[in-house]
N, C-alpha and C positions, 0 to 999 in steps of 0.2 A: 617522730613521735607519734602521729598520727596524720590522716591525711583528710581532707575535704573532697567529698563524692561529686566533684565537678571537672570537667575537661582542661586540661593545662596546655600551654600554648610555649613556643620557642621564646618569645617575651617573657613570660612569667618565669621561665626556666633560667634566663640570664639576670632576671633580676635578683632570682633566689641566690645565685652565686655573689651578685653584688651585697644581699643583704647580711649573707653568712661571713663575707669579709670585715662588712661593717662591724657586725657583733663581735669578730674577733678582736679587734681593735677595742670596742667596748670595754671588753671581758678583762684586757690589761688593765684598762682607765681601773676599774672594779676593782681588781685584786692590789693593785698600786694604792688606791684612797683609803686609805686606813682609819682616817679622821673621818670619814663620812658615817652617816648613820642608817643603819640598814632599818627597813621596814617590814613587818610581817605581811607576806601575801594575805590577799583575802579570796583568792582562788582556792577550790579543792581539787579533788581527782574522784576519778571511778575506777577501781582495780578488781581484779580477781583472777580466778582459774575455773577453767573449763574441764569437766572430766565427764567420762562415760557412766553407764550404771554401775560398773563393778569398779568405781573409784581411780580408775587409769586416766593419766593427764590426755587431753585433744589437742594437739597442735594442730596449726592449719586452719582452726575455725575463724570465719568471719564474723566480727563483732560490730554492729552497727548501732549508733548511739544519736537518738533523735531529742533536740529540745528546742523551744524559743529562746530560749537563753546562749544557746551555741549561735544562734543567729544563720550562719550556714544552714543550708537543707540538712546536713549529716555529717557525722564524723565516723570513718570506716579504719579498723583495724583487725590485723590477724594475729592468733595468739602464737607466742612463741613455742620451742621445741618443750618447755615444759610446761604448757598449756596456759599461762598468764597472759594477761594483758592489763592495759594503763591508759588512760585517758587523764591529760592533765595537759596545760591547767583549763579547769572549767568553774564558769560562775554559778552562782545559786540560782536554783530554777527547778522546774519538774523535767525530768527526764524519762524516756524510753528507752529499754535497751534489748537487742536481739542477738542470737547466738543462731549460724545458719552453719552445716557442714553435709557436704553431699555423702546422702546414705543415713543422715539421721534428721529427725524431727526438730524442726526450726523450734527453739526456744524464746519467749517473749514477757520483758517484765515491763508493764508499764506503771506511771504514775509514782515515778521515784524520786521524792522531794530530796534534793542535795542542799543542805544550809551551807553558809559561808563558810569556807577553809577548811570543810570536814571532807577528809581521807574514807570513802565510803567503800565497801568491798561488796559486791554484788558476784558470787559465784554461780554459775550454773552447771546441773545433771544433763548430759543429753543421751536420749535413748533412741535405738535403732528404728528406723524407719523412712519412709518416704519423704522428700524432700518438702514436699507440697501440703504435707501434714504440719501443723503448729501446734505447739504446746503453749497455753497461755498461763503464765505464772502469776496467780495473785497474791497480794500480801503487802502490808506497809511497807516501807522504806526504812534501814536500820536507823535508830536513832541513837546508838551509841557509836561514837569514833574509837576504833579498837586501836588505832595508830595514832593516839593522842591519850596524855596523861592529865591534860588540863581540865579544869571545872569550868562549863561555859552554860551559858544561857543564849540562844537565838531567837530573835525578834524577827518575825516576816513582816512585810508592808500590811497583809490583811492584819496582821497582831496590832501593829502600831496605829494603823487606821480607826479600829474599831474600840480600841480603850480608850476612856473617858479620861486621859492625860493630858496635859499641856502638849504644845507641838514643838518646842524647843528638845533638841537632843539631848538637854541635861536632865527632862523629866523620864525619859527611858530607863535613867537608873534605877529606878525607884521599882522596877518591874523585874529587877535580878535578887534573888535572895542575898544575903551577905552584905550588900552594897547598899549605901545612903548617903546622903547630903548634911553638912553640919547646917545649914539653914533651915529657916522654919518651913514646912512643907506646902507644896504648889497646890490651890484649888482654884479649878478653871483659869489657869493660866494667871493667879495673881502673883506669881514671883518671875512673870515673862522677863526675859533678857536679865536675869540674876545669876549669879554665878557662885560658888563657893567649894570649899574643900571636899573632896569625895572621901568616902572613910569606907574602908575595906573589912570586914569582920573587928571593926572596932579601931581599924590602924589607918592613920595618914600617911599616904606616903607617894612618890613621884609615880604618877599613873600616866597610862597611854592614852590619849584621844585621837583617833585617826580616822581621817574621812578618803576611801580609797588609797590606804596604805601611807598618806602622807601623816604623820604626826603633828600637831597643831598644841599639843598640851605645853602647859608651864607650872612644872612641880604636882601639884596635886589639884590644878583645875588648869581651864583653858579661858582665855578672853575673846576668842573666833565663836562667835554667837550664830551656831545655823539652826534651820528649823528642819523637820523631819519629812518635809512634804514630799522630796523627790528621794527619799531612802526606801531602797529595795529590802534591806534585811541588814540586821546588826547583830553582831556575836559580842558577847560581854564576856571574859573570862576572868575569873577571880585567884583562880591557883594553878600551878604547872605551866608557866608561861616558858614559850620558846627561849632560846638564848639570845634571840634578837631583839628581845624586849629588854631594855636595859632598868627601866625602873622596878621595884619591887611591888607595886601596887594593880591595880585591875588594868585589863587591856581592853579597850572600847574600840571596833572595829565596823565601821558603818560603809555600805557599798550601796552606790547610787544605782538608779534605774538605768535600761539601755534601749536603744533603740531596735527594731526587728525589722522585718520585712512586710508586718504589716503595720500601717498607720493607725496609731491611736493615740488618745489624748484623754484628759481628764482635769476638771476644775470644781471648786468646791468655795463656799463663802458662808461665814457664820458672824452674826452682828449681836450685840446687845445694847441696850440704854435703860436708863431708871423706869422708862414706860413699860419695861418688860420683865422689870424684877418685883418681887413683893418684899415686904419689910416685917419685921416680927421684933424688932425694937421697941422698948418701951420708954417710956419716959425716964425711967430709973435709971437705964443704961447710958441715956444721953446725959444726964445730971452726973452721973460716976465718970465721964468720959472715956465709956468703953465702945463708943460707936465706932465702927470701921469708916475708913475713908470712903467717902460715897464716889460712885462711878457716873463719869459724863458719858462715854461711849468706847466700845471695845467693838474689832472686828480682826478676823481671820480669813484671808482670802490665798487661793493656789490656783495655779494651772499649769498645765505642762502638755507637751506633745513631742512623739517621739516615730521613728519611721525610717526608710530606707531613701538613701541618696542615690544608691546605685545598688539594687537586689543583688543579694546573697555577697555583696563586696561591702559598702560603703553605709553604715548606718549613724544615725544622730537621736540625741535625747535633749532637750530643753526643759525649763522649768523656773517659773517666778513664785515665789510667796511671801506674805508680807502680815506681819502684826501689827495692831496698833491700840493702843489702852491710854484714854484719857482718863483723870480721876482727880479729886479735891483732897488736899490735905485738910484736914482741921485744925483750926486755929491757925494755918498759914497766910499770911495777908502780903500784898505787893506794894511797895513803897518806891519801886525803882522811878515810876513815871512823875515821879513829883520834883518838877523844876524847881519850885520855890522853896525857902526854908517855910518850916513850921512854925508855930508859935513860938517855942523856944528858941528861934533863930538857927536851928540845925535842920541840915538837910536829911532827906530818907526817914523822915520820921510822919509824915502823910501818909496815912492808907488809900490810895486811891483803887484798889481791887481789894475786897476783902476776903475774896475766895478764890483766888487765881487757879488755873488749871496745870497739872503735874501731867505731863505729855511723855510717852516711851513707845519709840518704836523700832521694830526688828526686821530686816527683811534679807532675804537669800536668794541669789540667782545660779542657778547649775547650766552645766552644759557638758555633755559627755559622746564623743565622737570615736567610733570603732570601726577600722578598716581592716578588713582579711588581705594582707596584700598578695600572700601566695598561698598555697594548701597549709604551709607549715611556719607562716609567718604573719603574727596580727601586732597592728599599731593601734594604741588608745591616746587619747586627750581629754583631759578633765579639768575645767576650770570652774570656781564656786566661789565669787566674790559674796562678801555678807557685809552687813552694813546694821549697827546699832545706835540710835540716835535717842538722845535724852536732852532738852535744851535746859533744863532747870535740875541741876545734880549737886550734891554736895562735894564741895572742893574737888580736892585731887583724888581723896580716896574712894567717894561714892559711896557712903553707907546711909544715903537714905535722908529725906526730908521729914522736917516736924515743925511743932511749933518752937522748940527751940531752936532751931537752925532756920532764918527768915530766906527768902526768898534773894535777896541781896547777896547773901552770902555763899548762893548757888553757882555754879559755871554751867556754861553749855558743853556737852560731852557729846563727840563724832568719833566712831570706833569702828574703821572700815577694815574688815579681814579678809584673807584669802587662802586659796588652797588650790594649787594648778598641780596638774601631774601629766608626764609624759612617760608612756609605757612602751616597750618593744617585748614581745615574745619570739621565740623561736625553738622549735623541736629539731635538735641535728639528727638524731634517729631515735631508735626504740627506748634506750635510756638515759638520754641527757636531754635536758630543757632549760634553756638561757632565759632567764628574766630579768630584764633590765629596768629599772624602774627609777625616774626622775623626776623628783617632788619640791615643792616649794610653798611653805603654810607660816602664816603668821598673823600680825595684826599692829597697826598704828594708830594709837588713841591720841587724840586731840583736846585740849581742853582749854576753853576760850574764858573771858571775864562775860559777865552778865550783869553789866550795870545799865544805865541810861545811855550813857555814850552820847549825850548831845552838845559836847564840846563847848560849852557855857563857860565863860573866865571865872574862875572860883567855885565850879561845880564840882564836887568832889568825885573820883573814880575809884572802884576797887581795884583798880589798877596801880594805885599809889600805895598799896599795901608791901611790904616786905616780899612777899610772893607776888611776881607778876602772873597771873594767871592767862594773860595773852601768849604767852611764849613758852607757857608747860606743854610738852611733850613726852608719851610714853612709847616706848616701841618694845615690847615683849610680848613674847621670846623674840631674839632675831630670827631672821627669815632662814629656814633650813632647806640646804639642797640637798638632797638624798640620794644615793645611787647605790643599787643592791642588785646581785646576783644571785641566781639561785639554779640549783643542778637537782634534778628530779633523781630518786631513790633509782637505783639500778633493777632493784626486784620489789615486788609490794611491801617485803618483810623489812627492808632496810632503808637506811636514809643518811644522804650525806650533803654536804653543802659547799659554795665557794662565796 
């Protein structure tokens, strides 16, 4: 499909033969695996036609593509007999493309922003001139994907970082027209770690929520709680979904950041406490019971690092993000620590803590490794484990805590989620690309009893109820293993798939 502009060796050629044999076998598995659930790719392409001043097509033009997103120094391709070229698959990022042919002035287009999944057309018209002359073409990159009929919104890392919204992936949905969530709005991460049904144009449907092409959705929502610190770009489609999207709702595709030949990292932390807050509540509001739950502490931290392991061959990206919010629930009391019965002879009636804390934590770890095995073969691995922890949660449904639901009636909630992916891309020729993606995503939710647990004879336990919370586990959705194959179009104007 394209070649990386670097020297080849006999060993690399032998490896390419081996990889092609392996991919042929994987292709058969892909074609036979009918039950496997295909996922939409998050990669895009740059294609176009090169002509001369009269409009005639120009074959044999050397087209060179450069970008930090491709990690290798550059990609080079030669236009076909009809003057067309195509670079695929490409990750989102800023690209520079140049067109060179003996007897014509070289044409260069810089700062072309390719969103995730976009099919971008970059045609060129070349004029007769010396090869040493360069024509710099200015202008923004196309913002309309002419090869797609879907309605979508793309959010870059800069937009995600600078927009004052919560740091969960859920909070990015409100930045797309036509989409909202059925829960109350999030203000300053007030709804941190909460989830609800996603509504698209007033309809609740089965949605696709995918990270690096791995779908972790469960009907209209998902219980894999991920933070946006390690996300490079998000594409949210509301209408015109492609055939590989099974649900009728919106399609959320997140792409993680990648390493490059340059070592770079980032970190950030924010903190809140009652000492840093003002209060405009009046005694009348408190008397009417309209006061909000007081904040004890809140912090949000993230750090990442990416760079080369082997320059021009092997790169890594690693990140860690964590959020924690500790607050009070007005009217909520703690009677768990009462070892002795109260004046009425009953347990759990003596108030030990008149204002216990209500803690919630969410964390996300990310790892992405990219390997340019040969000029035409690339391997990627992604791992993103997540954890949501809430030590005082309402029963098995988790609808929140209030004065009508005492702390004793809550359970300890521990929800580890996971997203793993292995992907291999190979370009057989200038017309055929195979992309094999094996991914797995899901979560396992643990509920355990939240009583004193002293083991005192005659001391009652919440596990004596008809529902033994200590043994309740919820696992949904089931872990998905996905195998998908993609065949690139034979020309920029047609599309086929396998």
